[in-house]
N, C-alpha and C positions, 0 to 999 in steps of 0.2 A: 328848339328845333321843330320844324313842321314835318309831320309824317303823314303821307297819304295811306289810309287804311282800306280804301275802297272807292267805288264810284256809284253814283245814283243819278239817273236822268242826265247822264253826260257830264256830271259835275263831280269834282274830286271831293271826297270826304276826308277831313284832316283831323289830326290831333296834335297838340303841342306836348313836347316832352321837356320836363324840368328835372335835371339830374343834379344831385348834390355835388359840390366841388370837391369835397373830401368826406371822410368818415360816413359811409353809408349806414343807415340804421337797419336796412333790410326790410323796411316798411314802404309800401307803395300805396298811392291813392289814385283813384279814378274819379275825375270830376267832369261834369257836363256843363258846358257854357252856352248860353243863348245870346251872348254878346255883351252882357253887362257885368262880366266877371271882373273883379278887382284883384289884380295880381298880388300874391303874397310870396312871390318867387324867392325873395331874399330869406324869408322866414322858413320856407320849405327846405331851401339849401342848407340853412343853418342847422335845422333839425335832422339833416341827413335823409330826408324823404325824397323818393322818386315819385313824380306826379305825371300822370297821363291825363291831359285836359282835352276831352272830346268837344270839338267845336261844331255847333249845329250850323248847317248851311243857311245862308241868308237869302234875300231876294224872294221871299214868299215860299221858299222850299222847306221851311222849318215850321209849318203850320201843323197844329194838332189835328188828327192823330198821325199824320204822315211822318213826323219826326221819329215815331216809334220804329219805323222800318230800318233806320240806320243802326239801332242797337244790336240786333243779331249780327250785322256786318262787322261792327267793331269788336263784339265778343269773339267772333271767329278769328279776327286778327290777333286779339290778345292770346287766345289759345295756341296759336301758331308761333307767335313771336316772343312770348314772355316766359319761356321755359328755361 
């Protein structure tokens, strides 16, 4: 499931949510992807892990150090939505 957690320069900032199909372990992971992430979705689901995968915007918008601007935005989203 894609979730929009904010906007930057008119572009949606998104994260992917991987939820276990059954038996939640109560453990969550936050991962950051720059586009070369290899999915371990089945393994995370099997282990009962909830994963929030922060996807860095493409098209030249994810150049260093500019990508650091999105981390406070996603952190604020986590503080509001993951209670």
